[in-house]
N, C-alpha and C positions, 0 to 999 in steps of 0.2 A: 813278364814272360810267359805266354802260352803257348801250347801246339805241340807237335810231335818233337822238336827240338829241345824243346823244355823237358818233356816228359824221358828223354833220351839221356839227356844230363843227370836227371834224378835217376835213371835206371843204372848210369854208371858209378855215382854216388853212392848208393845203395849198395853196389857190388864192393866199394870200398868199405861201408860198414859190414857186410856179411864176411868179408876177409878179415878186419879185426875182430868180429866174434869167434871165426872159425879159429885164428890162432890163440885168443883168450880161453876157450873151452879147450883145446888141447893143451895149452900151457897147464891149465887148472887140472887136470885129469894125472897130466905127469907130475906136478908139484904134491899130489896128493898120494904119490907111490903107486898108481895103477901101472901094470904091465905096457910097454910100448905098445903092443898090437893092439890091446884094450882101449889104450887113449887112442889110437888113430881111428879105430872103428868107432868108438863111442862119440867121438869129436866130428867126424865124417856124418852121424845120423843127425846130431844135433845142429851141424851148419846146414843139412841139406833142408830139416824142417824149418829152421830160422830164414833160410833163403825165400823159401815158399811162402812165409808170411811176411817178410819184409817186400819180397818183390810183388805180391798179391796186395798185400796192405796199403804200403806206401806209393807204390807206382801204379798200379793195373785195379785197385781199388776191387779187388774180386780173392776171398780168401775160401770159398767153397770146398768142401771135400771132392765133389765130382771135378775139380781141377786138378787134383793130386795127381791121377795117373798120367795125364798128359804131361805134367811137370816131371814126373820122374824120368818116363821116357825121353822127353826132349833134353834133359839134364846129363843120360846116358849117352843120347846122340851125341850131344857137343862135345862131351867128354873125349869121345870115341873118334871125333873129328879132328880135335886137336891132337889127338896122339899121332893119327896119321898124317896130319900136316907138318908136324915135328920129327917124324920119320922121313917125309918128303924132303924137308929143308936138311935135314941130318945128311941124308945120302948126297948131297951138293955141297957137304962140306963145312956147313955152318952149324956151329957149336950149336946146345940144347938152349942155352940161359939167351943167346942172342936171338934165336930161333923164335923162343917163346915170346921176345920183345917184340918181335916183327908181327907176330899172329895177334896180340893183343887187342888192337884197334879192329882187325877185322873179326875175332872173337865177339868183341863187344857188341858189333853191327849185327852178327847174327844172331848172339843170343838175344839182344833186344828185339828183331824182327820175330825170332821163334816164339818168344814171349807174348809179344804183343798179337800176333797174327795165329798161332796155332794153340800157345797153352790158355791164354786169357782170352782170346779171340775178340778183340776190341775192334768194331767195323769200321773200314776207313771212311765210310760215309757220314757216321754217326759222329756227333762231338765227343770228343774225350771225357770218361767218366771225371777226372781229374780237374780238368780244365773247361768245364760247362761255365759259361758267361754267367749261369744264373747264380752259381756259388760263391757266396762272399766270404766264407770263413776260409782262413787260411788252412785249417788241419780237421779236416771233418771227423768225427767217428767212425771207426770202421763197423759194419753192423756185425751183430753177433748170429753167429752160426754154428747150430749144434745138430747136426745130422744124425743118421743111424749108421750103426757100423762100428767097428773098432778103429777104423782109420778117421773116421769123423769125430770119434771121442777123444783118440790122440790129440788131435787137433787141437779140439776145443780145450784139453787141459794143459797142452803146450802154450795156447793163449795165456790161461790163467796164471802161467808162472811169471809173466812179464806186466799182463794187465790186474791189479790187486783190487780194482773196483770189481771188476766181472768176478775176481776169484771170491772175496767177499760176499758178494750177493748171492752168488750160486751156493756157498757154504749155508748162507742163511736160508734160501729156498729149500733146499735138500733138508734142512733140520725141520721144515716145516710142511713137507710134502705129503705127512700124513692128515694134513686137515685139507687137503684140495684133492676132493673125492667126489663121485655121483657128477651132477652136470655142473661143469665149470665153464665160467666166463673167462678169458683172458683178455683185458681191456688195453687197449693200445699193443697188440701182440707181435708187431713186426715181423720177423722171421720166424716165430714161435719156436724160439733157442729152448724154452723150457718146458715145453709140452712133454719131452721125455721123462719129467718128473712125476707126470701125474702116471696113478694107477691104470694097466692095460683097460681096463672095463670102464674108464671113467668117459663122460659125454662130454667132449671139447668143442667149445664155439672159440674162435678169434675174432677179434672187432679191432679195425683200425680207421685213420682219416682216408678220406679218396687222395690227398695229395701226400701219400706215405713216401712216395717217389723224392721229396725234398727232403727226407729223413733218410735217404740210401738204401730203402728197402724197394726192391722190385716186386711187382704186381703178383700176388698171391690169388687165384680164383677162388679159393677155400673160405677167404678173409671177407668178412661180413664189413661193408663200411658205414660208417657212420661221422657225425660232425664234429665229432670230440667233445660234445657236451651232453646231448640227450641220447641215452642207449636205446636201441630201436627193440626194446622186448618188453613184455608185460611185468607187472608186479609180481614180486616173490616168483622169480622164474629159475633161479639157479640156487646149486646148493655152496658153492664157494666161487671165489672172484679172486684172480691173480692180475697184479697191476705192478709191473716192473719198469721204472724210471720213465714215467709216464705223468705223475703229477705235475712236476716243474714246466712241463709244456702246455699246460692249461690254463689259458687266460682268466679263467675262473674256477678254481681248484673245487670250492665251497659247491658249484653246482655238479661238477662230475662226481663228487663224493657223494651228495645227496642223490644222485641217480644209481650209485654203485649201491648204496643202501637201499633204493626201493626196489631193484631187479633181485636182490637178496632175499632168498627164505628164511623165515624164523629160525635163528640158532645156527644160520650159516655162517662161514667164515669169510674174511679178507685177508691177504697175505699180499703186501705191497711194500716195494723198497723205493728210495729218493735218493739221488746222491747230497751229499753235502760240501764237501771240497772238491768242486769239479771246474772245470774251467767253464766259461761260455760255450755252448755246442748247439748245432742245427740253429744258427743264427737264420732268421731274427726270432725263434719261436721259444726262447728259454727264458723264462720269465720269474722262477721263482726259486730260493733255496729254503728249507725248511729245519728247523731245530725241532728235537724231539718235544720240546714243549707246545710249539705250534702245531706238530702234527696231533697231540694229545686234543688240544682245542678243536683240531679240524674233525677230529672223529669222536666227538664227545656223543654223538648222536650212537653211537654203538657203546656195547660193554665188553670188558675184559680187555681193554685196549693194552698191548703190550708193545712197547716201543726199545729196541735196540739197535748200540750202536757197530756199526760195519767198518772194523779196522780200527787203526789208530794213529797216532801222528806221524810214528816212524813211517807207516804205510802211505800217510799223505807225502810227506817229503820223498820218498820213493817213486812215487807216482809222480810227483811233479818235476823231479829229475829225468825220468823215462821220456815223460811228453816233452820237457825242454830239448832234450836229445833229437827227438822226431823233429821237431820244429826247425833244426838245422837243416833237415831234408826238406821237408814241406812248409810252406813253400819254397821253392828254389831260391838259393843267394848263396853264390859263390863265396861271399865275405865271412860267412858264417862256418865255412869247413873246418878250419884249425880247430872249431869248437869241440867238432867230434873226438878229437884225441883225448879231451878230458871227459866229455859226456859218455862215451860208451864205458872207460871202465868205472866211471861215478855210477853209470846207471846198475852196472852188475853187482858192484858192492853194495849199494843201498838196496837193490832186491833183495839180496842174501839176508842184510839185517831185518829188513822188513816181513821177509817170510819167518825168520827165525823168532823176530817178536811177536807175531800171531801166533806160532807154536806155542810159544813159553809164557804168553801172557805178558810181554814188556808194553810198555807206551803207555800213552794217555788215551782215555776213550772221550775225553773231552774235545777234542779233534778229529772226528773219524772221517772216513771218505764218504761216508752216508749212514742211512739209516734204514732199519727193516722194521715194519708193522703187522701186528698181528690182531685181529678185534674179529668180535662176534656181534651179529645182530640179534635185538633182543625178541 
Protein backbone atom coordinates (compact mmCIF):
# COMPACT_ATOMS: atom_id res chain seq x y z
CA UNK A 1 0.00 0.00 0.00
CA UNK A 2 1.58 3.23 -1.18
CA UNK A 3 0.46 6.76 -1.85
CA UNK A 4 -1.47 9.53 -0.08
CA UNK A 5 -4.15 7.14 1.27
CA UNK A 6 -1.52 5.06 3.03
CA UNK A 7 0.06 8.15 4.53
CA UNK A 8 -3.34 9.42 5.67
CA UNK A 9 -4.10 6.11 7.41
CA UNK A 10 -0.65 6.24 9.00
CA UNK A 11 -1.47 9.78 10.14
CA UNK A 12 -4.71 8.57 11.76
CA UNK A 13 -2.96 5.65 13.46
CA UNK A 14 -0.21 7.94 14.71
CA UNK A 15 -2.96 10.18 16.13
CA UNK A 16 -4.21 7.22 18.15
CA UNK A 17 -0.67 6.60 19.37
CA UNK A 18 -0.39 10.27 20.38
CA UNK A 19 -3.69 10.05 22.26
CA UNK A 20 -2.42 7.05 24.19
CA UNK A 21 0.83 8.81 25.05
CA UNK A 22 -1.00 11.95 26.16
CA UNK A 23 -3.26 10.01 28.48
CA UNK A 24 -0.41 7.87 29.82
CA UNK A 25 1.77 10.90 30.60
CA UNK A 26 -1.19 12.68 32.28
CA UNK A 27 -1.98 9.59 34.36
CA UNK A 28 1.67 9.17 35.36
CA UNK A 29 1.95 12.77 36.56
CA UNK A 30 -1.29 12.47 38.54
CA UNK A 31 -0.22 9.17 40.12
CA UNK A 32 3.06 10.62 41.38
CA UNK A 33 1.05 13.26 43.27
CA UNK A 34 1.50 16.27 41.01
CA UNK A 35 -1.18 19.02 41.36
CA UNK A 36 -3.91 18.71 38.75
CA UNK A 37 -3.11 21.99 36.98
CA UNK A 38 0.56 21.08 36.76
CA UNK A 39 -0.25 17.57 35.55
CA UNK A 40 -2.44 19.00 32.78
CA UNK A 41 0.19 21.55 31.78
CA UNK A 42 3.05 19.06 31.93
CA UNK A 43 1.25 16.35 29.97
CA UNK A 44 0.16 18.92 27.36
CA UNK A 45 3.75 20.06 26.78
CA UNK A 46 4.98 16.46 26.61
CA UNK A 47 2.15 15.54 24.24
CA UNK A 48 2.92 18.43 21.87
CA UNK A 49 6.59 17.46 21.72
CA UNK A 50 5.71 13.78 21.27
CA UNK A 51 3.20 14.64 18.52
CA UNK A 52 5.81 16.66 16.69
CA UNK A 53 8.25 13.76 16.66
CA UNK A 54 5.62 11.10 15.92
CA UNK A 55 4.02 12.96 13.00
CA UNK A 56 7.35 14.28 11.76
CA UNK A 57 9.24 11.03 12.15
CA UNK A 58 6.65 8.36 11.36
CA UNK A 59 4.52 10.12 8.75
CA UNK A 60 6.39 12.99 7.08
CA UNK A 61 10.06 12.12 7.76
CA UNK A 62 11.05 15.59 8.94
CA UNK A 63 11.83 16.48 12.57
CA UNK A 64 13.99 19.54 11.99
CA UNK A 65 13.60 22.37 14.50
CA UNK A 66 12.80 24.81 11.68
CA UNK A 67 9.43 23.07 11.26
CA UNK A 68 8.42 23.51 14.91
CA UNK A 69 7.07 27.12 14.66
CA UNK A 70 4.72 26.11 11.82
CA UNK A 71 3.72 23.00 13.78
CA UNK A 72 2.82 25.03 16.89
CA UNK A 73 0.95 27.63 14.83
CA UNK A 74 -1.07 24.99 13.01
CA UNK A 75 -1.68 23.06 16.24
CA UNK A 76 -3.14 26.20 17.86
CA UNK A 77 -5.18 27.09 14.76
CA UNK A 78 -6.68 23.61 14.56
CA UNK A 79 -7.59 23.75 18.24
CA UNK A 80 -9.33 27.10 17.82
CA UNK A 81 -11.13 25.82 14.73
CA UNK A 82 -12.34 22.81 16.68
CA UNK A 83 -13.60 25.07 19.47
CA UNK A 84 -15.48 27.35 17.03
CA UNK A 85 -17.10 24.42 15.27
CA UNK A 86 -18.14 22.88 18.58
CA UNK A 87 -19.68 26.21 19.59
CA UNK A 88 -21.52 26.45 16.26
CA UNK A 89 -22.92 22.93 16.52
CA UNK A 90 -23.85 23.59 20.13
CA UNK A 91 -25.94 26.57 19.04
CA UNK A 92 -27.90 24.13 16.87
CA UNK A 93 -28.75 22.03 19.90
CA UNK A 94 -26.14 19.30 19.38
CA UNK A 95 -24.42 18.12 22.55
CA UNK A 96 -20.64 18.47 22.91
CA UNK A 97 -19.89 14.73 22.83
CA UNK A 98 -21.97 14.10 19.71
CA UNK A 99 -20.64 17.28 18.09
CA UNK A 100 -17.05 16.20 18.66
CA UNK A 101 -17.83 12.78 17.19
CA UNK A 102 -19.22 14.49 14.06
CA UNK A 103 -16.12 16.66 13.78
CA UNK A 104 -13.50 13.91 14.15
CA UNK A 105 -13.33 12.95 10.45
CA UNK A 106 -13.37 16.62 9.41
CA UNK A 107 -10.55 17.46 11.83
CA UNK A 108 -8.58 14.42 10.70
CA UNK A 109 -8.75 15.58 7.07
CA UNK A 110 -7.92 19.18 7.99
CA UNK A 111 -5.09 18.02 10.24
CA UNK A 112 -3.56 15.81 7.58
CA UNK A 113 -3.83 18.45 4.85
CA UNK A 114 -2.37 21.14 7.10
CA UNK A 115 0.50 18.93 8.30
CA UNK A 116 1.28 17.72 4.79
CA UNK A 117 1.13 20.99 2.86
CA UNK A 118 1.77 23.70 5.48
CA UNK A 119 3.80 22.26 8.35
CA UNK A 120 5.99 19.70 6.61
CA UNK A 121 5.37 21.03 3.08
CA UNK A 122 5.43 17.80 1.12
CA UNK A 123 5.40 18.71 -2.58
CA UNK A 124 2.39 17.43 -4.49
CA UNK A 125 4.45 16.76 -7.61
CA UNK A 126 7.26 14.96 -5.82
CA UNK A 127 7.26 11.34 -4.70
CA UNK A 128 6.32 10.88 -1.06
CA UNK A 129 9.40 10.56 1.13
CA UNK A 130 7.86 7.63 2.98
CA UNK A 131 6.62 5.78 -0.11
CA UNK A 132 9.38 6.35 -2.65
CA UNK A 133 9.69 3.21 -4.72
CA UNK A 134 13.48 3.26 -4.26
CA UNK A 135 13.03 2.60 -0.53
CA UNK A 136 12.95 -1.13 0.16
CA UNK A 137 13.34 -0.84 3.91
CA UNK A 138 10.24 -1.20 6.09
CA UNK A 139 11.25 1.46 8.59
CA UNK A 140 14.18 3.70 7.66
CA UNK A 141 16.11 5.38 10.49
CA UNK A 142 15.15 8.98 11.14
CA UNK A 143 18.12 11.27 10.35
CA UNK A 144 19.75 12.82 13.42
CA UNK A 145 19.38 16.58 13.59
CA UNK A 146 20.87 18.76 16.30
CA UNK A 147 20.56 22.38 15.28
CA UNK A 148 21.37 25.53 17.18
CA UNK A 149 19.19 27.28 19.74
CA UNK A 150 17.29 26.11 22.78
CA UNK A 151 14.40 24.63 20.82
CA UNK A 152 16.65 22.44 18.66
CA UNK A 153 18.52 21.27 21.74
CA UNK A 154 15.24 20.51 23.55
CA UNK A 155 13.96 18.44 20.63
CA UNK A 156 17.26 16.56 20.47
CA UNK A 157 17.14 15.81 24.20
CA UNK A 158 13.54 14.60 23.93
CA UNK A 159 14.51 12.25 21.13
CA UNK A 160 17.29 10.88 23.34
CA UNK A 161 14.63 9.84 25.87
CA UNK A 162 13.17 7.33 23.40
CA UNK A 163 16.27 6.67 21.26
CA UNK A 164 18.70 4.96 23.63
CA UNK A 165 21.20 4.27 20.88
CA UNK A 166 21.44 8.01 20.20
CA UNK A 167 21.56 8.80 23.93
CA UNK A 168 24.47 6.46 24.71
CA UNK A 169 26.34 7.57 21.60
CA UNK A 170 25.91 11.25 22.49
CA UNK A 171 27.08 10.65 26.07
CA UNK A 172 30.22 8.89 24.82
CA UNK A 173 31.01 11.62 22.30
CA UNK A 174 30.43 14.33 24.91
CA UNK A 175 32.90 12.60 27.25
CA UNK A 176 35.54 12.56 24.49
CA UNK A 177 34.90 16.00 23.05
CA UNK A 178 38.08 17.44 24.58
CA UNK A 179 40.01 15.27 22.09
CA UNK A 180 38.22 16.84 19.12
CA UNK A 181 40.00 20.14 18.66
CA UNK A 182 42.04 21.94 16.05
CA UNK A 183 41.48 20.77 12.49
CA UNK A 184 38.69 18.15 12.72
CA UNK A 185 37.44 15.81 9.98
CA UNK A 186 33.93 14.32 10.34
CA UNK A 187 33.81 11.17 8.19
CA UNK A 188 30.29 10.33 7.04
CA UNK A 189 29.01 13.50 8.68
CA UNK A 190 25.37 13.30 7.51
CA UNK A 191 23.63 16.40 8.83
CA UNK A 192 26.53 17.20 11.18
CA UNK A 193 24.55 16.56 14.39
CA UNK A 194 27.64 16.43 16.61
CA UNK A 195 29.45 19.47 15.25
CA UNK A 196 28.16 21.45 18.23
CA UNK A 197 30.33 19.35 20.55
CA UNK A 198 33.48 20.83 19.05
CA UNK A 199 35.17 23.98 20.41
CA UNK A 200 34.05 27.18 18.71
CA UNK A 201 37.55 27.79 17.33
CA UNK A 202 37.89 24.33 15.75
CA UNK A 203 38.35 24.02 11.99
CA UNK A 204 35.58 21.61 10.97
CA UNK A 205 35.36 19.66 7.70
CA UNK A 206 32.55 17.22 6.94
CA UNK A 207 32.68 14.58 4.20
CA UNK A 208 30.02 12.14 3.01
CA UNK A 209 29.22 10.03 -0.01
CA UNK A 210 27.55 11.49 -3.09
CA UNK A 211 24.50 9.27 -2.62
CA UNK A 212 23.86 10.36 0.99
CA UNK A 213 20.21 10.86 -0.01
CA UNK A 214 19.86 7.06 0.10
CA UNK A 215 20.49 7.40 3.84
CA UNK A 216 17.85 10.11 4.27
CA UNK A 217 20.37 12.97 4.28
CA UNK A 218 19.43 16.12 2.30
CA UNK A 219 22.17 17.65 0.17
CA UNK A 220 24.36 20.09 2.10
CA UNK A 221 26.65 22.29 -0.05
CA UNK A 222 29.20 22.59 2.76
CA UNK A 223 29.77 18.81 2.82
CA UNK A 224 32.66 17.52 0.69
CA UNK A 225 31.81 14.40 -1.28
CA UNK A 226 34.00 11.28 -1.35
CA UNK A 227 33.57 7.73 -2.64
CA UNK A 228 33.28 6.09 0.78
CA UNK A 229 36.79 4.62 0.60
CA UNK A 230 39.49 7.14 -0.30
CA UNK A 231 39.55 10.39 1.68
CA UNK A 232 40.38 13.32 -0.65
CA UNK A 233 43.01 15.02 1.56
CA UNK A 234 46.80 14.80 1.84
CA UNK A 235 48.69 12.86 4.48
CA UNK A 236 48.75 14.13 8.09
CA UNK A 237 46.19 16.85 7.42
CA UNK A 238 43.91 16.70 10.50
CA UNK A 239 44.35 16.95 14.26
CA UNK A 240 41.30 14.81 15.02
CA UNK A 241 38.74 12.60 13.27
CA UNK A 242 35.11 12.03 14.22
CA UNK A 243 33.30 9.02 12.73
CA UNK A 244 29.87 8.02 14.07
CA UNK A 245 27.83 5.00 12.90
CA UNK A 246 29.65 4.83 9.55
CA UNK A 247 32.02 1.86 9.67
CA UNK A 248 29.21 -0.70 9.41
CA UNK A 249 28.28 0.81 6.02
CA UNK A 250 31.81 0.47 4.58
CA UNK A 251 32.19 -2.50 2.22
CA UNK A 252 35.90 -2.58 3.06
CA UNK A 253 36.30 -1.11 6.57
CA UNK A 254 40.02 -1.81 6.62
CA UNK A 255 40.48 0.54 3.66
CA UNK A 256 38.53 3.37 5.29
CA UNK A 257 40.39 2.92 8.59
CA UNK A 258 43.74 3.02 6.76
CA UNK A 259 42.64 6.25 5.05
CA UNK A 260 41.67 7.85 8.35
CA UNK A 261 45.04 6.86 9.79
CA UNK A 262 46.78 8.37 6.74
CA UNK A 263 45.15 11.82 6.94
CA UNK A 264 45.52 12.03 10.72
CA UNK A 265 48.55 13.89 12.06
CA UNK A 266 50.96 12.17 14.49
CA UNK A 267 49.46 12.09 17.99
CA UNK A 268 46.09 12.97 16.46
CA UNK A 269 42.99 11.29 17.90
CA UNK A 270 40.09 9.44 16.36
CA UNK A 271 36.73 9.23 18.16
CA UNK A 272 34.42 6.63 16.61
CA UNK A 273 31.15 4.84 17.35
CA UNK A 274 29.54 1.76 15.79
CA UNK A 275 26.26 -0.03 16.51
CA UNK A 276 26.22 -3.62 17.76
CA UNK A 277 22.69 -4.62 18.74
CA UNK A 278 20.95 -2.77 15.92
CA UNK A 279 18.54 -3.88 13.23
CA UNK A 280 19.66 -3.96 9.62
CA UNK A 281 19.28 -0.39 8.41
CA UNK A 282 19.86 1.70 5.30
CA UNK A 283 19.44 -1.38 3.14
CA UNK A 284 21.31 -2.64 1.23
CA UNK A 285 24.30 -0.71 2.58
CA UNK A 286 24.56 -2.30 6.03
CA UNK A 287 27.48 -4.74 5.92
CA UNK A 288 28.96 -5.39 9.37
CA UNK A 289 28.66 -5.52 13.14
CA UNK A 290 31.84 -5.28 15.22
CA UNK A 291 32.66 -6.60 18.68
CA UNK A 292 35.17 -4.84 20.93
CA UNK A 293 37.73 -7.51 20.02
CA UNK A 294 37.30 -6.96 16.30
CA UNK A 295 37.58 -3.19 16.71
CA UNK A 296 40.84 -3.62 18.61
CA UNK A 297 42.18 -5.70 15.70
CA UNK A 298 41.04 -3.24 13.04
CA UNK A 299 42.67 -0.30 14.84
CA UNK A 300 45.92 -2.11 15.65
CA UNK A 301 47.77 0.51 13.59
CA UNK A 302 46.85 3.11 16.25
CA UNK A 303 48.10 3.45 19.79
CA UNK A 304 46.23 3.76 23.11
CA UNK A 305 43.15 2.08 21.66
CA UNK A 306 40.26 2.26 24.12
CA UNK A 307 36.93 0.55 23.35
CA UNK A 308 33.90 1.22 25.54
CA UNK A 309 30.52 -0.51 25.58
CA UNK A 310 27.58 1.84 24.95
CA UNK A 311 24.49 0.87 26.89
CA UNK A 312 23.62 -2.54 28.36
CA UNK A 313 21.28 -5.47 27.84
CA UNK A 314 18.34 -3.68 29.48
CA UNK A 315 18.78 -0.78 27.06
CA UNK A 316 18.89 -3.27 24.18
CA UNK A 317 15.59 -4.82 25.32
CA UNK A 318 13.94 -1.40 25.61
CA UNK A 319 15.26 -0.36 22.22
CA UNK A 320 13.85 -3.51 20.61
CA UNK A 321 10.43 -3.01 22.22
CA UNK A 322 10.28 0.62 21.01
CA UNK A 323 11.24 -0.37 17.46
CA UNK A 324 8.77 -3.27 17.50
CA UNK A 325 6.01 -0.86 18.55
CA UNK A 326 6.92 1.61 15.79
CA UNK A 327 6.83 -1.25 13.28
CA UNK A 328 3.10 -1.57 13.94
CA UNK A 329 2.70 1.81 12.23
CA UNK A 330 5.48 1.68 9.64
CA UNK A 331 4.80 0.01 7.27
CA UNK A 332 1.04 0.33 7.51
CA UNK A 333 -0.72 -2.92 8.45
CA UNK A 334 -4.18 -2.68 9.97
CA UNK A 335 -3.94 -6.21 11.37
CA UNK A 336 -1.12 -5.08 13.66
CA UNK A 337 -2.97 -2.19 15.29
CA UNK A 338 -4.15 -4.14 18.38
CA UNK A 339 -0.49 -4.76 19.25
CA UNK A 340 -0.20 -1.05 20.04
CA UNK A 341 -2.37 -1.59 23.11
CA UNK A 342 0.46 -3.70 24.50
CA UNK A 343 3.37 -2.07 22.73
CA UNK A 344 2.87 1.50 23.97
CA UNK A 345 2.79 0.79 27.74
CA UNK A 346 5.54 -1.83 27.31
CA UNK A 347 7.69 0.78 25.57
CA UNK A 348 7.16 3.36 28.32
CA UNK A 349 7.92 0.84 31.08
CA UNK A 350 10.99 -0.62 29.39
CA UNK A 351 12.37 2.86 28.67
CA UNK A 352 11.95 3.84 32.31
CA UNK A 353 13.81 0.70 33.44
CA UNK A 354 16.54 1.21 30.84
CA UNK A 355 17.18 4.83 31.83
CA UNK A 356 17.35 3.80 35.48
CA UNK A 357 19.79 1.00 34.62
CA UNK A 358 22.07 3.38 32.72
CA UNK A 359 22.01 5.80 35.65
CA UNK A 360 22.59 3.19 38.37
CA UNK A 361 24.95 0.92 36.42
CA UNK A 362 22.61 -2.08 36.23
CA UNK A 363 22.57 -4.58 33.40
CA UNK A 364 25.25 -6.43 31.47
CA UNK A 365 27.84 -4.68 29.33
CA UNK A 366 28.41 -7.89 27.36
CA UNK A 367 25.28 -7.18 25.30
CA UNK A 368 25.56 -3.44 24.52
CA UNK A 369 23.79 -1.23 22.04
CA UNK A 370 27.10 -0.37 20.42
CA UNK A 371 30.73 0.54 21.01
CA UNK A 372 32.72 3.72 21.25
CA UNK A 373 36.42 3.89 20.39
CA UNK A 374 39.15 6.42 21.06
CA UNK A 375 42.63 5.90 19.61
CA UNK A 376 45.78 7.89 18.87
CA UNK A 377 48.03 7.88 15.81
CA UNK A 378 51.64 6.99 16.59
